N, C-alpha and C positions, 0 to 999 in steps of 0.2 A: 504494499501500500503506500508507504512512505511519504505519508504525511506529517507535516510539522504541527505544531500544537495551533498555529493560528490558521494555518489550512484548514484544519479539523473543524474550527469554529465558524470558518466562512462557508465550509460545505453544509454545516449543520443548520445555517441558516439563523433567522431570528430567536428561536425558540431556544438555542443553544445558550444564550446570555443569560435569560431568568433561571435556568438549572444551574449554572455555574456560580451564579449570585447567591440562590438558594442553598447551593453545596457548600460555599463558603461560611454562611451562616449557620449554618447546620454545626461545621467542623468546630468554628469557635465556638458555639454554644456548649458541644461537648467536651470540650478541652477546659473552659469556665468550670462546668458543673464538676467535672473530674479534680481540678485543684480546690475548689469549694469543698468538695466530700472528704479530700486527702486532710484539708487543713482542720474542717469539724472532727475529723476523727482523731488527727494528732492532739487536738486540744482536749479531746474528751478522756484522751489517756492519761493525762496529768493529774 
């Protein structure tokens, strides 16, 4: 296939941009929740 990520996005059309944005938001929320949960667990162990 040999598409660069930008070419892949162009071939995907306009629907790819909301998917990428939503994916970025989801990954950000998951990372934040993992950090929060780890901090809460550490503070409860004290």
